[in-house]
DOLUMRO-52159 format. One record per atom (N, C-alpha, C): residue in three letters; x, y, z. Coordinates in steps of 0.02 Angstrom, whole numbers, plus 50000, padded with zeros to 5 digits. Example, Ala and Ser with C-alpha at 12.3 -4.5 7.8 and 13.67 -1.06 7.14 Angstrom:
2
ALA506604971650390/ALA506154977550390/ALA506604983550390/SER506424988850354/SER506844994750357/SER506455000250394/
//
This chain:
441
MET489865095949615/MET490075090049594/MET490455089349533/THR491105087149546/THR491615087949484/THR491465080849455/HIS491435080749389/HIS491395073849354/HIS491945074349303/LEU492445070549291/LEU492965071549237/LEU492845063749203/THR493125064649136/THR493275057549099/THR493975058049083/VAL494275051749078/VAL494905049749055/VAL494825043149020/HIS495315041948976/HIS495375035348944/HIS495935031648976/GLU495915024248963/GLU496455019848981/GLU497125023248973/TRP497585022849026/TRP498195025449024/TRP498195033349020/GLY497715036749029/GLY497745043049027/GLY497685046949101/SER497825053349101/SER497845055849164/SER497395062149180/ILE497365063649243/ILE496995069449266/ILE497395073349314/ASP497425079549303/ASP497895083649341/ASP497545084349410/ILE497965085749463/ILE497755087649530/ILE498015094649549/HIS497605098349575/HIS497785105149592/HIS497795106249667/ASN498185110849698/ASN498365110849764/ASN497805114049805/GLY497285117849770/GLY496815121549813/GLY496375116049848/SER495955117849895/SER495425113449930/SER494795113749898/ARG494625119249874/ARG493995120349841/ARG493835122249779/THR494245127449753/THR494205129049683/THR494815128049645/GLY494815127349576/GLY495335125849534/GLY495085124749470/PRO495555123049428/PRO495305121449354/PRO494735116949347/ALA494415117649296/ALA493815113349283/ALA493935105749266/ASN494565104749237/ASN494785098649218/ASN495305096249268/ALA495215097249323/ALA495675094249372/ALA495245092549435/PHE495505088649478/PHE495305086949544/PHE495715090849600/THR495485091149658/THR495815093349715/THR496185087849735/ARG496645088749783/ARG497085083549821/ARG496595079949858/GLY496075082549898/GLY495665078149936/GLY495085074149895/GLN494905076549836/GLN494575072649798/GLN494925066949766/ALA495515068249737/ALA496025062649714/ALA496145057549768/ASN496235059549835/ASN496425053949885/ASN495645050749893/ALA495145053649894/ALA494455048949902/ALA494425044649844/LEU494675046549785/LEU494565041549725/LEU495005036749729/LEU495705038249746/LEU496115032649753/LEU496005027349810/SER495705029649864/SER495455025949915/SER494875021249896/ALA494395022849854/ALA493955019949826/ALA494165014149770/ALA494705016249738/ALA495025011449689/ALA495325005349720/SER495785008149777/SER496175002949810/SER495754997749854/SER495184999549862/SER494674994549908/SER494244991149861/HIS494304991249804/HIS493844987949751/HIS494074980349737/PRO493764975849734/PRO493974968649731/PRO494414968049668/LEU494394971849616/LEU494844970449567/LEU495474973649582/ALA495634978149626/ALA496224980549644/ALA496764975649672/ASP497414977149652/ASP497924973449686/ASP498114975649751/ARG498534973549775/ARG498794975249851/ARG498714982449863/THR499034985649820/THR499134993449822/THR498574998249787/GLY498144994649744/GLY497694998349702/GLY497955000749642/THR498625000949637/THR498945004049573/THR498735000749507/ASN498344995249503/ASN498214992849436/ASN497564995749419/ILE497315000749461/ILE496735005049436/ILE496915012349431/LEU497195015149477/LEU497355021949476/LEU498065022249504/VAL498465026149475/VAL499095027449505/VAL499265034949527/ASP499365036549587/ASP499585042749608/ASP500235044849593/ARG500255051149548/ARG500965053249526/ARG501045060349556/TYR500735061949607/TYR500775067149648/TYR500295073149608/SER500605075749556/SER500295081149514/SER499755079649480/ARG499565072649470/ARG499045068849428/ARG498875062649441/ILE498285060049428/ILE498185052049441/ILE498135049049372/THR498395043149359/THR498465040649296/THR498005034349307/ALA497515031749249/ALA497165026949245/ALA497545021749214/GLN497305015649234/GLN497675009549199/GLN497165006149154/GLN497254999049157/GLN496844996049104/GLN496194992449130/ILE495964996749177/ILE495274995049200/ILE494775001149194/VAL494205000049160/VAL493765005149144/VAL493115004449188/GLY492745010349190/GLY492055011849216/GLY492055017549256/VAL491685017349311/VAL491585023249349/VAL491815023049421/ILE492095027749455/ILE492285028949522/ILE491925033949548/SER491515033949598/SER491095039649620/SER491155039749690/VAL491315045749716/VAL491395047149787/VAL490975054249801/PRO490875055149864/PRO490545061449877/PRO490945067749853/GLY490605070849815/GLY490885077649788/GLY491235077149714/CYS491325071049686/CYS491715070149628/CYS491655062749604/SER491795062449536/SER491775055149502/SER492255055049451/LEU492415050049425/LEU492915048249373/LEU492665042649330/GLU492675044249270/GLU492435039149220/GLU493005037749180/ILE493205030949180/ILE493665028549124/ILE493475024449076/LEU493595026949012/LEU493375024448956/LEU493895019848916/PRO493785014048887/PRO494225010948843/PRO494545014048788/LYS495205013348776/LYS495455015948730/LYS495535011348664/ILE495015011248623/ILE494925006248586/ILE495385008348515/ASP495325014248493/ASP495805016048444/ASP495825023048434/ALA496505024948459/ALA496645032548473/ALA496725035148408/ALA496865032048353/ALA496975034848288/ALA496285036948256/ALA495745033248275/ALA495115034448250/ALA494775041248269/ASN495035044448330/ASN494805050448354/ASN494115050548363/GLU493865045648398/GLU493065044948411/GLU492925049048473/SER492295051548478/SER492055055348530/SER491885050548596/ASP491925053548662/ASP491835049448712/ASP491125046548709/GLU490605050148694/GLU489965046348678/GLU489905040848631/THR490345040048576/THR490395034348534/THR490755028548568/ILE491285030648610/ILE491675025148643/ILE491225022548698/ARG490865026748733/ARG490355024948789/ARG489835019748762/ALA489575022548703/ALA489165016748672/ALA489345010948659/ARG489985011648639/ARG490245003848620/ARG490375000148682/LEU490685003248733/LEU490745000048799/LEU490054997348829/VAL489555002048817/VAL488904998848843/VAL488664992648803/SER488834992348738/SER488674986648703/SER489054980148715/MET489744981448733/MET490124975448751/MET489904973248816/LEU489674977348864/LEU489374975048927/LEU488864970148922/ASP488384973648881/ASP487724970048864/ASP487824963348840/VAL488284962948791/VAL488404956848758/VAL488724952148809/ALA489384953548837/ALA489744949548892/ALA489314946848946/LEU488864950948969/LEU488644949949040/LEU487884947749038/GLY487644947848967/GLY486864945148952/GLY486444949548983/LEU486494956048991/LEU486124961349021/LEU485494962248989/GLN485404961048923/GLN484814961348875/GLN484474968548888/LEU484914973248872/LEU484884981048878/LEU484424982548819/GLY484364980048773/GLY484064982548710/GLY484534987048669/GLU484794985148617/GLU485384989048582/GLU485124996448558/GLY484604996948536/GLY484395003648526/GLY484315008948575/GLN483915007548623/GLN483905012248680/GLN484565012348720/ALA485025007148728/ALA485565007148765/ALA486035013148732/LEU486155011348668/LEU486675015348627/LEU486375023248616/ALA485705023748619/ALA485505030748602/ALA485675034948678/MET485575030748727/MET485725034248798/MET486465035248801/ALA486835030648773/ALA487585030548783/ALA487965036648741/ARG487545038648697/ARG487795044448651/ARG487545051148685/GLN487185050948738/GLN487115057248767/GLN487735058548821/LYS487745064448843/LYS488265067248886/LYS488045063448957/GLN488065058348973/GLN487915054849038/GLN488565049749054/THR488695048449099/THR489175043649133/THR488915036349121/LEU489435032149118/LEU489145024549115/LEU488675022749160/LEU488925025249235/LEU488515023849289/LEU487795026849284/ASP487725032849257/ASP487085035749246/ASP486685032049188/ILE487035030649145/ILE486675026449090/ILE486295019549115/LEU486765016149146/LEU486545009449170/LEU486025010649229/ILE486065015849277/ILE485495017449317/ILE484905017849279/ARG484955022649233/ARG484315024649200/ARG483925018649162/LEU484425014649136/LEU484175008649095/LEU483835003549142/PHE484125002249194/PHE483854998249256/PHE483225001149270/ALA483125007749297/ALA482455010549313/ALA481955010149260/ASP482175011349200/ASP481655010649149/ASP481315002849146/ARG481804999649137/ARG481604992049130/ARG481234989749192/LEU481474991349248/LEU481064988649308/LEU480324992149327/LEU480354998649306/LEU479745002149310/LEU479174999149255/ALA479414997649201/ALA479014994349147/ALA478784987449174/GLU479064983749201/GLU479024976649226/GLU478604976749277/ALA478684982249327/ALA478304983049390/ALA477584984449371/ARG477524989449318/ARG476874991149300/ARG476454985149273/ARG476884980549243/ARG476534975149215/ARG476274970749266/GLY476584971449322/GLY476344965749369/GLY476914962949399/LEU477064962649469/LEU477504959249500/LEU477524952049504/PRO478064949349491/PRO478014941649503/PRO477934938849573/ARG477464933549576/ARG477314931449651/ARG477514925249648/ALA477574921049711/ALA477694915649731/ALA477374912849793/TYR477154906549797/TYR476924904249863/TYR477404903349915/MET477284907549964/MET477734908250034/MET477424905150083/ALA477824901750132/ALA477564898250180/ALA477374904250235/GLN476774903050276/GLN476544908750318/GLN476294904550379/GLU476344907850435/GLU476114905050499/GLU475734910950534/GLU475144909550544/GLU474614914750584/GLU474124911050625/ASP473934915150680/ASP473514913050726/ASP472864915850707/LEU472354911550682/LEU471734914050646/LEU471064910950684/ALA470574912950680/ALA469904910450711/ALA469734904750677/ALA469854903750603/ALA469624897950563/ALA470214894450545/LEU470204888150532/LEU470784883750505/LEU470884885950438/ARG471574886450419/ARG471674888250354/ARG472374884750339/GLY472364880250297/GLY472984875950278/GLY472964870450330/ARG473514870050368/ARG473624864550411/ARG473684867050479/LEU473554863150531/LEU473544865250603/LEU474274863350624/ASN474594868750659/ASN475284868150685/ASN475084864950761/VAL475164858850764/VAL474924855150822/VAL475354857150881/VAL475924857350873/VAL476464859150925/VAL476254866450960/ARG476164871950921/ARG476044877850932/ARG475414878950970/GLN474844874550939/GLN474194875250958/GLN474114872451028/PHE474454866851047/PHE474384864451119/PHE474904866451166/THR475384871451147/THR475764875451190/THR475484882451205/HIS475474886751145/HIS475254892351157/HIS474564894751161/HIS474174890751131/HIS473394890851128/HIS473034886051166/ALA473314882351212/ALA473114876951253/ALA472464878851284/VAL472364885651312/VAL471744888551340/VAL471414892851287/ARG471574893351237/ARG471324898551186/ARG470974894051129/PRO470354890451141/PRO470084886951083/PRO469844891451030/ASP469824897851038/ASP469604901750980/ASP470154903150935/ARG470764902550949/ARG471284903950911/ARG471554897450887/LEU471784896350815/LEU472054890450784/LEU472724892350757/ALA473204889750765/ALA473974890350745/ALA473904887150677/CYS473884890950622/CYS473844888950560/CYS474484889550512/GLY474694884850481/GLY475164885350431/GLY474954884550362/PHE475124889250316/PHE474764888650245/PHE475334892350196/ASP475214890350141/ASP475604893750080/ASP475094899850047/ALA475444905350041/ALA475034911150008/ALA475474914249958/LEU475004916049901/LEU475394918949846/LEU475604926549858/MET476184927349860/MET476384934949877/MET477044936949841/PRO477064943449828/PRO477654946349796/PRO478314946949831/ASP478304946149902/ASP478894947749936/ASP479344941149931/THR479624940849874/THR480064934649845/THR480794937849848/PRO481264932949860/PRO481994934349850/PRO482174938349802/LEU481824937449733/LEU481964941649670/LEU481854948449693/LEU481284949649714/LEU481014956949726/LEU481434960649785/ARG481544956849831/ARG481974959749891/ARG482634961849853/ILE482904958149808/ILE483524960949778/ILE483394967349740/MET482844967049705/MET482674972449665/MET482594978649705/LYS482274978349762/LYS482084983849805/LYS482764985449837/ALA483174981249853/ALA483934983849883/ALA484244987649836/CYS484224985249768/CYS484514989149718/CYS484254995749705/VAL483644996449700/VAL483285003349693/VAL483465008649745/LEU483415005949806/LEU483705009449873/LEU484435012749864/MET484825007149841/MET485535009349832/MET485665014049780/LEU485295012649716/LEU485425017549668/LEU485105024349661/ARG484595025849702/ARG484295031649721/ARG484825036149752/ARG485235033649795/ARG485735038149829/ARG486215040149777/HIS486405037649714/HIS486875038849674/HIS486605042249598/ALA485865041249595/ALA485635044949528/ALA485695051949533/ARG485955054949471/ARG486075062349475/ARG485435066049431/ALA485215061749375/ALA484775064949337/ALA484015064949374/LEU483645069949368/LEU483085071049402/LEU482475065849384/GLU482495065149317/GLU482045060449292/GLU482195053549319/THR482765052049325/THR483005044149344/THR482805045049423/GLN482945049849457/GLN482655050149532/GLN481905049649533/ARG481615052349493/ARG480845051749497/ARG480605043949488/ARG480925041149429/ARG480805033649428/ARG480925029549476/LEU481455030749506/LEU481735027149565/LEU481235027549617/ASP481005033749630/ASP480495034749686/ASP479895031849672/GLU479675030949609/GLU478985028049598/GLU479085019749605/LEU479795017949601/LEU479835010849607/LEU479895009549678/ARG480095013849719/ARG480075012849793/ARG479355012149818/PHE478945016349793/PHE478185015549816/PHE477975009849788/LEU478065007449720/LEU477735001049702/LEU478034994949744/LEU478634995649765/LEU478954990049799/LEU478824990849880/ALA478374995049898/ALA478274996349965/ALA478154990250014/GLU477824985549988/GLU477694979250025/GLU478154974250025/ILE478714974949991/ILE479304970949980/ILE479794971750047/SER480024966350086/SER480474967850138/SER481044971450121/ASP481314975650172/ASP481994978250165/ASP482554973450192/VAL482994972350143/VAL483544967650160/VAL484234970250157/PRO484664971150207/PRO485274974350201/PRO485684970750133/VAL486134973750104/VAL486494971650041/VAL486884965350060/ASN487224965550122/ASN487594959550127/ASN487204953350153/ALA486474954150163/ALA486084947650176/ALA485624946650117/LEU485644949250060/LEU485234947550010/LEU485284940549996/PRO484664936649976/PRO484554929449969/PRO484714927849892/TRP485324929149868/TRP485444927749799/TRP485334920149789/GLY485654916049825/GLY485554908249817/GLY484814906449812/GLN484314910249840/GLN483654907549837/GLN483244909649773/VAL483634915249733/VAL483214916249676/VAL483224911349613/ARG482604909749590/ARG482514904349547/ARG482124908149476/ILE482624908549425/ILE482324911049361/ILE481884904549317/ASP481254905249310/ASP480924900249279/ASP480474903849228/ARG480044899849204/ARG479584902649146/ARG479044907949172/THR478924907549246/THR478564913049265/THR478784919849270/ASN479554919849281/ASN479764926049289/ASN480414927249236/ARG480414924649178/ARG480924924149131/ARG481064931449115/ARG480544934949109/ARG480674942449085/ARG481034946749127/TRP481144943749195/TRP481574947849246/TRP482234944849244/GLU482414940949202/GLU483174938649208/GLU483644943849195/GLY483604947549148/GLY484044953349124/GLY484064957849180/LEU483494960549214/LEU483534965149273/LEU483884960949332/PHE483784954349337/PHE484134951349393/PHE484964951849385/GLU485184950649331/GLU485844952249304/GLU486084959349305/LEU485724963849296/LEU485834971349304/LEU485964972149381/ALA485454970149418/ALA485584970349492/ALA486164968149522/ARG486334961149499/ARG487044958249515/ARG487564963449496/LEU487544966349442/LEU488114970649422/LEU488214975649470/PHE487624978649496/PHE487654984849542/PHE487874982049615/LEU487594976549632/LEU487684974149705/LEU488114970149726/LYS488374965449679/LYS488824960149689/LYS489564961549676/ARG489964958649704/ARG490664961149700/ARG491114957449643/GLU490774953849598/GLU491094950949542/GLU491414957149502/TRP490984962249484/TRP491214967249445/TRP491204973749486/GLN490724975049531/GLN490584981149571/GLN490774980249639/GLY491204984049675/GLY491394983349741/GLY491014986949791/THR490764984149845/THR490624987349903/THR491194988749944/HIS491424994249961/HIS492064995949990/HIS492134993750059/HIS492744990650072/HIS493024988950133/HIS493174995550178/ASP493445000250149/ASP493665005750173/ASP493065009850198/ALA492985011650266/ALA492405015950296/ALA492335022450265/SER492975025550248/SER492935033050230/SER492645032550146/ALA492705027150111/ALA492415026950056/ALA491725024250041/GLY491445022850105/GLY490755019050112/GLY490175022650074/LEU490275029250072/LEU489675033250029/LEU489755033349957/GLY490265031049931/GLY490365029649859/GLY490175024049824/THR490265023449764/THR490135017349729/THR490565016549672/THR490755010649653/THR491225009349600/THR490895004449553/LEU491035005649481/LEU490775001149434/LEU491365000049392/LEU491764994849400/LEU492424993549364/LEU492394987349325/PHE492824986849275/PHE492874981549229/PHE493544981249207/ALA493974975049224/ALA494484973849184/ALA494454971849110/MET494784977349075/MET494664976948994/MET494844970548967/ASN495384966548988/ASN495594960448971/ASN495134954648973/ASP494714954349039/ASP494254950249060/ASP493554951549013/LEU493454958849006/LEU492854960948966/LEU492904958348901/PHE493464959848861/PHE493584958448795/PHE493524950348793/GLU493804946848830/GLU493684939348829/GLU492954937048828/ALA492584939248880/ALA491904937048887/ALA491504940148841/TYR491704946548800/TYR491244949048747/TYR491364944548679/ILE492054941848669/ILE492264937548618/ILE491884930148623/ALA491914927948685/ALA491704922148703/ALA490904921648686/ALA490544926648711/ALA489814926948701/ALA489574927348631/LEU489984931648586/LEU489834932048514/LEU490094924248476/THR490564921548498/THR490844915648478/THR490204910048482/ARG489924909948541/ARG489384906048547/ARG488784907248501/ARG488684913648483/ARG488214915748440/ARG488424912948374/ALA488964914648356/ALA489244912548279/ALA489244904448272/LEU489324900648323/LEU489294893848314/LEU488604889948336/ARG488064894348344/ARG487464891148365/ARG487214887548297/GLY486974880948308/GLY486664877648262/GLY487284872848231/SER487824873848254/SER488334869948224/SER488484864148279/ASP488924859048260/ASP489084854848309/ASP489684855848347/MET489874861648354/MET490444863748398/MET490114867448460/SER490514866548514/SER490274870948578/SER490884875148594/VAL490854880348642/VAL491244884748669/VAL491324883948736/HIS492004882848766/HIS492094882548831/HIS492604888148864/VAL492374891748905/VAL492804897748920/VAL493184895948995/GLN493754897648993/GLN494214896349046/GLN494224888549065/GLY494164884249020/GLY494074877749029/GLY494744874349014/GLY494704867449009/GLY495314863748993/GLY495724861349055/LEU495994866649089/LEU496394865449149/LEU496884859449150/ARG497224858449086/ARG497794853549087/ARG498344855949116/TYR498824850649135/TYR499344852949163/TYR500014852049117/CYS500524855949124/CYS501134856649088/CYS501574850149101/LEU501644849449167/LEU502204845649188/LEU501964840149248/LEU502294835649245/LEU502204828949304/LEU502844829249332/GLU502914828449398/GLU503494827449434/GLU503774820949422/GLU504384819749419/GLU504614813049413/GLU504584809449479/GLY504604802249476/GLY504494798649537/GLY503864796749553/GLU503774791149590/GLU503144788649615/GLU502764794649652/GLY502134794649638/GLY501694800449662/GLY501794806949645/GLY502234808449592/GLY502374815049575/GLY501744818449553/LYS501734824449572/LYS501084829249562/LYS501174833249503/GLN500614834749476/GLN500574838649407/GLN500664846149431/ARG501044849749384/ARG501184857249396/ARG501054861049341/PHE501014867449354/PHE500844872649294/PHE500204871049255/GLN499524873049286/GLN499004871549255/GLN498774877249211/THR498504874749147/THR498384880249099/THR497634881849100/THR497434887649091/THR496764889149072/THR496644894049017/PRO496594890248959/PRO496564894348890/PRO495884898248899/ASP495854903948860/ASP495294908448857/ASP494604905648833/ILE494754902748776/ILE494184899548737/ILE494384892748708/LEU494084888348724/LEU494144881548686/LEU493544880048644/ILE493624878448587/ILE493114876348530/ILE493174868148529/ARG492634866148542/ARG492554858448533/ARG492104855448495/ARG492204849248470/ARG491844844948432/ARG491784838648476/GLY491194837948519/GLY491214833148556/GLY491734833448607/ALA492244828048614/ALA492684827748662/ALA493394831048640/THR493314831948568/THR494014834148529/THR493994841648526/THR494614845248552/THR494784852248535/THR494974853848468/VAL494644857948440/VAL494764859448371/VAL495044866848362/MET495004870448415/MET495304876748407/MET495464879448489/VAL495944883248496/VAL495974887148558/VAL496164893848529/ILE495774898948570/ILE495844906048565/ILE496074908648626/ASP496474913448615/ASP496724917848674/ASP496664925448651/THR496324927848689/THR496134936048674/THR496674938848714/LYS496844944848683/LYS497404949348708/LYS497044957148690/TRP496954961248749/TRP496704967648742/TRP497384972348742/LYS497684972848682/LYS498194976848674/LYS498304977748603/LEU498564982848588/LEU498654985648521/LEU499284982448491/ILE499294978548432/ILE499924976048400/ILE500004979148329/GLY500614976848305/GLY500704977948237/GLY500764986048213/ARG500924990848263/ARG500994997448255/ARG501554999748220/ASN502124995848222/ASN502754996148195/ASN502694992448124/LEU502674996148064/LEU502584992148000/LEU503224988347993/GLU503804989948017/GLU504494986848005/GLU504504980348046/ASP504124979148096/ASP504134974248139/ASP503774967448108/ARG504234962948088/ARG503914956848053/ARG503584952648095/LYS503754952948155/LYS503344949548208/LYS502604952448223/ARG502544957648198/ARG501824961048205/ARG501754962548277/GLY502164963048326/GLY502114965648389/GLY501974959648434/VAL501834953748414/VAL501654948448453/VAL502224946348500/SER502094945348558/SER502544944548607/SER502764936948605/GLN503514936448620/GLN503664929948625/GLN503454924648670/SER503284928148724/SER503004924048787/SER502214921348755/ASP501894925448717/ASP501214923748696/ASP501274917748645/VAL501794917948605/VAL501894912248553/VAL502014906248593/TYR502484906748635/TYR502614900248688/TYR501974897648711/GLN501524901848734/GLN500994900448773/GLN500484896348720/MET500364899348666/MET499954894648617/MET500174888948589/MET500944888848587/MET501204881248568/MET501094877148613/ALA501114878548679/ALA500944874448742/ALA500244871648729/TYR499784876348718/TYR499114875048721/TYR498974869648662/ALA499264870848601/ALA499164866848544/ALA499414860148558/ARG499934858248596/ARG500184852848612/ARG499754848948660/LEU499644852148711/LEU499254850148772/LEU498544847148752/TYR498224851448711/TYR497494849548695/TYR497494845648625/ALA498184844148600/ALA498134840548533/ALA497654844048483/CYS497794851348478/CYS497364855348438/CYS497744857348375/LYS497394857148315/LYS497884859348257/LYS497804866648246/GLU497364870148279/GLU497254877248259/GLU497274881448333/ALA497734885748321/ALA497774889648388/ALA497634898248354/MET497444902148397/MET497384909048376/MET497464914248431/LEU497784919548424/LEU497864924648453/LEU497394929748423/LEU496984932948468/LEU496464937948444/LEU496604944548481/TYR496544949248435/TYR496654957148466/TYR496174961548439/PRO496034966848479/PRO495634972148442/PRO495924975548388/HIS495604976248337/HIS495834980148266/HIS495944987048285/HIS496444990948242/HIS496494998148257/HIS496814999448193/ALA496875006648183/ALA496935010048115/ALA497605008148101/GLY498095006848142/GLY498845005548130/GLY498874999248093/LEU498414995348090/LEU498354988248056/LEU498294988747983/GLY497994994647965/GLY497734995947896/GLY496944994947897/ALA496634996247835/ALA495964995847831/ALA495624989247837/GLU495954984347822/GLU495764976847825/GLU495904973847897/ALA495564969947929/ALA495654967247990/ALA496304962247975/LEU496714961048029/LEU497294955948020/LEU497104949348024/ASP497424946147981/ASP497414937847978/ASP497964934447956/ALA498434933247994/ALA499014930247971/ALA499124922648005/GLY499404919647955/GLY499524912247980/GLY500164909747989/TYR500384905848034/TYR501014903748039/TYR500984895648056/GLY501544891548027/GLY501614884948041/GLY502004884848100/MET501804879648152/MET502294878348203/MET502794873148185/MET503374875048194/MET504024870548181/MET503944864448215/GLU504214859248183/GLU504184851948205/GLU503524849648223/GLY502964851348186/GLY502364848948202/GLY501894852448150/ASP501244849048149/ASP500794851948095/ASP500214856948128/GLU500354859148189/GLU499914863448217/GLU499984871148175/ARG499554874348189/ARG499574881848144/ARG499244887548199/LEU499644891848194/LEU499494898648240/LEU499234903248195/ARG498634906048214/ARG498374912648171/ARG498424917748228/VAL498664924648195/VAL498574930348233/VAL498104934848198/ALA497584936048226/ALA496984939348189/ALA496684945648247/SER496314950148205/SER495984955248238/SER495324956648224/VAL494874959048263/VAL494214959848255/VAL494024967048265/ASP493714970648223/ASP493614977448227/ASP492964979648268/LEU493084981548325/LEU492474983348369/LEU492134989448349/VAL492474993948315/VAL492085000348293/VAL491554998248239/ARG491534992548206/ARG490964991048164/ARG490374988248195/GLY490394986548258/GLY489854984748295/GLY489754976548304/ASP489314974248347/ASP489174967148368/ASP489114962748304/ASP488704965048256/ASP488584961348197/ASP489134959948148/ALA489564964248149/ALA490184963248102/ALA490664959348141/VAL490764959648209/VAL491124955048248/VAL490944948648258/LEU490194947548251/LEU489964940848248/LEU490164937648185/ARG490114940848124/ARG490204937848057/ARG490944936348049/ARG491334941248078/ARG492114939848080/ARG492254933848118/LEU492004932848180/LEU492214926648220/LEU492024920348188/GLY491404920748153/GLY491234913848109/GLY491604913648059/GLN491864918248025/GLN492284917347959/GLN493094914847994/LEU493344917148038/LEU493934915948070/LEU493884908148099/ILE493384906948128/ILE493404898748159/ILE493194894148108/LEU492774895748062/LEU492574891048011/LEU493134890147958/ALA493384895047939/ALA493914895247890/ALA494564891447911/GLY494734892647988/GLY495224889748019/GLY495064881648025/ARG494524880548036/ARG494314873048038/ARG494324869347975/ALA494174872847910/ALA494194870047855/ALA494864868547835/GLU495334874047836/GLU496044872747826/GLU496434867247871/ALA496174867047929/ALA496424862047976/ALA496214854347945/VAL495544854347925/VAL495364847747893/VAL495814845847825/ALA495824851547780/ALA496224850147716/ALA496874848247733/ALA497244851747785/ALA498024850147795/ALA497884842147817/ALA497484839447851/ALA497484833147880/ALA497404827947827/
//
């Protein structure tokens, strides 16, 4: 099994041999299998080149991170948070796990998740082990049960009599009663999803201890019905006070089995593999949005992600249609009033110290001006990941918009310092921006 790790925009060599070659390269057959798996993922564009690019002698990763695993090999793509910091893969992997935990609400438990991430395991190995550990702990405490409708032919009446069945199937069998009743059973939609996830992960787990735990889970879930992945009852799952402690496990199972982040391949040749991929632009946005909600908890402001949906233009004439709909990344509102709009950008800016524009693209500035006017918002912010090229202190530059009183701030958040530091930073940026807007008014 060949496993290699690369960073965003990095490359892995391809050698011409069919079986043997350099330890840090894939064979052409392995590379083709990885490219096929990437192109069949729901995040892929028409050609799949937004995930992996085939450059004949090497394959190059793009701005999507995670793991692509096919028979015989796997490729892990890690984010390129700050190349100048020269961090180890284990540290970057730990940071990625933390971002996934916050963004997707996985409730992994920071200590255990980060400790495992710092070991020499892939992202897929880490998440499988965390899922197995947590599910095993909950299963040993007792499986959640729910009343399920049952129909049985019994010697004594239980529940209610199914009159139609009784007088058709048992018309000449007075010793049998067609009963309909509710029974408290563990064979619930939630546990059917859990079992399907266990069976799928058992095929991809590499560590012996993880395999052992998944085998134990298969035994504990033996009485749960086997359901194909494409027929799982996602819509029937209800998380309430009786099974609240299973909510994080349900989200983890969704991560492994559903297509929002992880793809079940359309290509039959890649059917034995698995992919766990995340677009860093989307992940960074979801991470910032989740921490912004925490930062504003207890205040009178609310956070809205991919909301607004106002249009820029209206066609002239009677019955003219609205055109060019906007979807700001994050809107911060007080009641019905938008007090700030934030657009997150997963890119490194300001690397050229002589660039007075700090590397901010003109199109991004135009976009933020449009948001400020459309949503009658005094404060707009472009938010970037911090890197060493910006200096020791996080970026926070303010600009007044011409011919108006709106203000654009260009800021950065230092992901290296961890979630708590990012949380404090967001609170400072939002509350300071709000105070300055009030003062200017």
